[in-house]
C-alpha positions in Angstrom: -51.1 -78.7 -22.9 -51.2 -82.2 -24.4 -50.8 -81.9 -28.1 -51.3 -84.3 -31.0 -48.3 -86.6 -30.1 -49.5 -86.8 -26.5 -53.0 -87.6 -27.5 -51.8 -90.2 -30.1 -49.6 -91.7 -27.4 -52.6 -92.0 -25.1 -54.7 -93.5 -27.9 -52.1 -96.2 -28.6 -51.7 -96.8 -24.9 -55.4 -97.4 -24.2 -56.2 -99.2 -27.4 -55.1 -102.8 -26.4 -57.1 -102.5 -23.2 -60.4 -101.2 -24.6 -61.0 -102.6 -28.1 -63.4 -105.5 -27.8 -64.2 -104.8 -24.1 -67.6 -104.1 -22.8 -68.3 -100.9 -20.7 -69.7 -102.2 -17.4 -70.1 -98.9 -15.7 -69.4 -95.2 -16.1 -68.8 -93.2 -13.0 -68.8 -89.4 -13.3 -67.3 -88.2 -10.0 -67.4 -84.5 -11.0 -69.1 -83.3 -14.1 -67.7 -79.8 -13.9 -65.3 -79.9 -16.9 -65.0 -77.4 -19.7 -68.6 -78.2 -20.5 -70.6 -80.1 -17.9 -70.7 -83.8 -18.6 -74.1 -84.8 -19.9 -75.0 -87.7 -17.5 -77.3 -89.2 -20.2 -74.1 -90.6 -21.8 -73.9 -93.1 -18.9 -77.0 -95.0 -20.0 -76.0 -94.6 -23.7 -72.7 -96.5 -23.4 -73.1 -98.8 -20.4 -73.2 -102.3 -21.7 -71.8 -101.3 -25.0 -68.6 -102.9 -26.5 -65.8 -100.5 -27.6 -65.2 -101.2 -31.3 -62.4 -98.8 -31.9 -60.1 -96.3 -30.2 -59.6 -93.5 -32.6 -58.3 -89.9 -32.7 -59.2 -86.8 -34.6 -56.8 -83.9 -34.0 -56.6 -83.7 -30.2 -59.8 -85.6 -29.5 -59.9 -89.3 -28.5 -62.8 -91.2 -30.0 -64.1 -94.4 -28.3 -66.5 -95.9 -30.7 -69.3 -98.2 -29.6 -72.4 -99.7 -31.3 -74.5 -97.0 -29.8 -72.3 -94.0 -30.6 -68.9 -92.4 -29.8 -67.4 -91.0 -26.6 -65.4 -87.8 -27.5 -62.8 -87.0 -25.0 -60.4 -84.0 -24.9 -57.5 -83.9 -22.4 -57.6 -80.1 -22.1 -54.6 -78.3 -20.7 -53.6 -80.7 -18.0 -55.6 -83.9 -18.5 -54.5 -87.5 -18.7 -56.3 -90.8 -19.4 -54.8 -93.7 -17.5 -55.5 -97.5 -17.6 -55.8 -98.8 -14.0 -57.3 -101.7 -12.1 -60.8 -100.7 -11.1 -59.9 -101.0 -7.4 -57.1 -98.5 -7.4 -58.1 -95.6 -5.1 -58.9 -92.3 -6.8 -56.6 -89.3 -6.3 -57.3 -85.6 -6.5 -58.8 -84.5 -9.8 -59.9 -87.9 -11.0 -63.2 -86.9 -12.5 -64.5 -89.9 -14.6 -64.1 -93.7 -14.6 -65.0 -95.8 -17.6 -65.0 -99.3 -16.1 -64.6 -102.3 -18.4 -65.7 -105.9 -18.0 -62.0 -106.9 -18.0 -61.4 -105.4 -14.6 -59.6 -102.3 -15.9 -60.9 -98.7 -15.9 -60.1 -95.7 -18.0 -59.6 -92.9 -15.5 -59.7 -89.3 -16.6 -57.8 -86.9 -14.4 -57.8 -83.1 -15.1 -56.6 -80.7 -12.5 -57.5 -77.5 -14.5 -60.9 -78.8 -15.8 -60.3 -77.6 -19.4 -60.9 -81.1 -20.7 -64.2 -82.5 -21.9 -66.2 -85.7 -22.3 -69.1 -85.8 -24.8 -71.2 -88.5 -26.5 -72.7 -88.5 -30.0 -75.0 -91.2 -31.5 -74.2 -89.8 -35.0 -71.1 -89.8 -37.1 -68.4 -88.1 -34.9 -67.0 -86.4 -38.0 -70.2 -84.3 -38.1 -70.0 -83.3 -34.5 -69.6 -79.5 -34.0 -66.2 -79.9 -32.4 -64.9 -82.0 -35.3 -66.6 -81.1 -38.5 -64.6 -78.0 -39.3 -61.2 -79.4 -38.5 -58.4 -79.4 -41.1 -56.3 -82.3 -42.5 -54.2 -84.4 -40.1 -50.5 -83.5 -40.5 -49.4 -87.1 -40.3 -51.7 -88.2 -43.2 -51.2 -87.9 -46.9 -53.7 -85.0 -47.3 -51.2 -82.7 -45.7 -48.6 -82.4 -48.4 -46.5 -79.7 -50.2 -49.3 -78.8 -52.5 -51.8 -78.3 -49.6 -49.4 -76.1 -47.6 -48.4 -74.1 -50.7 -52.1 -73.5 -51.5 -53.1 -72.3 -48.0 -50.1 -69.9 -47.7 -50.5 -68.1 -51.0 -52.8 -65.3 -49.9 -52.1 -65.2 -46.2 -49.7 -62.6 -44.6 -50.1 -64.1 -41.1 -46.8 -65.4 -39.6 -46.1 -68.9 -40.6 -46.0 -70.2 -37.0 -49.5 -68.9 -36.4 -50.7 -70.4 -39.7 -49.5 -74.0 -38.9 -51.1 -73.7 -35.4 -54.5 -72.8 -36.9 -56.7 -75.9 -36.5 -58.9 -74.8 -39.4 -55.8 -75.1 -41.6 -53.7 -77.8 -40.0 -54.7 -79.8 -36.9 -52.6 -80.8 -34.0 -49.5 -78.7 -34.5 -49.4 -77.0 -31.1 -46.9 -74.5 -29.7 -44.1 -76.9 -28.9 -44.1 -78.7 -32.2 -44.6 -75.6 -34.3 -41.4 -74.1 -32.8 -39.5 -77.4 -33.3 -40.7 -78.0 -36.8 -39.8 -74.4 -37.9 -36.4 -74.9 -36.5 -35.9 -78.2 -38.4 -37.1 -76.4 -41.6 -34.8 -73.5 -40.9 -37.7 -71.0 -41.3 -38.1 -68.1 -38.9 -41.4 -68.0 -37.0 -42.3 -64.5 -38.1 -42.0 -65.1 -41.8 -45.1 -64.1 -43.7 -46.8 -67.3 -44.9 -47.1 -66.1 -48.5 -43.4 -65.4 -48.8 -42.5 -69.1 -48.5 -41.4 -70.8 -51.7 -42.7 -74.1 -52.8 -39.4 -75.7 -51.8 -39.7 -74.2 -48.3 -43.3 -75.5 -48.1 -42.0 -79.0 -48.9 -39.3 -78.6 -46.3 -41.7 -77.5 -43.6 -44.2 -80.3 -44.4 -41.4 -82.8 -44.0 -40.3 -81.1 -40.8 -43.8 -81.1 -39.2 -44.2 -84.8 -40.1 -40.8 -85.8 -38.8 -41.2 -83.7 -35.5 -44.6 -85.2 -34.7 -43.6 -88.7 -35.7 -40.5 -88.6 -33.4 -42.6 -87.2 -30.6 -45.1 -90.0 -30.9 -42.3 -92.6 -31.0 -40.9 -91.4 -27.6 -44.3 -90.9 -26.0 -44.9 -87.2 -26.3 -43.5 -84.3 -24.3 -43.8 -83.9 -20.6 -43.2 -80.3 -19.5 -45.4 -80.2 -16.5 -48.5 -82.4 -16.1 -48.7 -84.8 -19.0 -48.4 -88.6 -18.5 -49.4 -91.3 -20.9 -52.0 -94.1 -20.4 -49.5 -96.1 -18.3 -48.7 -93.1 -16.0 -45.3 -92.6 -17.5 -44.1 -89.2 -18.8 -43.2 -88.4 -22.4 -39.5 -88.2 -23.3 -39.5 -85.8 -26.3 -38.3 -83.0 -24.1 -34.9 -84.5 -24.2 -34.8 -84.0 -27.9 -36.1 -80.4 -28.1 -34.0 -78.1 -30.2 -35.4 -74.7 -29.2 -38.6 -75.0 -27.1 -38.1 -73.6 -23.6 -34.3 -73.3 -24.2 -34.1 -69.5 -24.3 -30.5 -68.4 -23.6 -29.1 -71.9 -24.0 -26.8 -72.6 -26.9 -28.4 -73.8 -30.1 -27.7 -77.5 -30.6 -26.6 -76.9 -34.1 -24.7 -73.6 -34.2 -24.1 -72.9 -30.5 -25.5 -69.4 -30.6 -28.1 -68.6 -27.9 -31.7 -69.6 -28.5 -34.0 -66.6 -28.5 -37.6 -66.2 -27.2 -40.4 -63.8 -27.9 -44.2 -63.7 -27.5 -46.2 -64.4 -30.6 -50.0 -64.6 -30.5 -49.9 -64.7 -26.7 -47.7 -67.8 -26.8 -43.9 -68.1 -26.3 -42.0 -68.7 -29.5 -38.4 -70.1 -29.4 -36.0 -69.9 -32.3 -32.4 -69.5 -33.5 -31.7 -66.3 -35.3 -28.6 -67.9 -36.9 -30.1 -71.2 -38.2 -33.6 -69.9 -39.1 -34.0 -67.4 -42.0 
């Protein structure tokens, strides 16, 4: 599933092509996404100029004078920038054509993505209004993590993946950040010391920043706006490396199921 770094990479990829450009046409080839695409958004944004390409958590926000398109890549989606005359391929569901001759083409084989429109402040949209602080921004700091862990006995990996507490730290980056912080995934959140909270905040920020820098992580389906895969997989310490030697201590990386998701860790390095 595309996580925060993949979505941020996509945002940065499309931004130079869309900001200041007018939407000349929207083609919804198949509206059967996670929620059926409301075709009224076509009239709402056609002819509008895109003022900003933003992101909130894993949602891409294309802001116009009439309102904001809210797009989620789902589990397997990608948003590519292509010349308008490039033939469609399987699972190309939506084209947002621009007056520059480029199109934003949304492809989603599993159809868990979504495309919505709001004429109001997108921060008040039901999908966005309850989201927690962004991990790459200043609001997510040691004091914040210390505060939200104090009365919670849930495992720390599950806590940092809870979008109501921290947005955008998906399964890959949770495992990687906990390894960097040398904290085992099953640790009860309330047992972390203030120093460990500081270490984990730094690890989350460093892990996500590095992933954004190299274009995200391609494990199966993800490609960026230019059609290229992300290269963070080459830098993974533990994720999907069960049985392989730890890159630090050389002991085998372990794997177990946690909250219906695979967790990878090193029992020697993480305490």
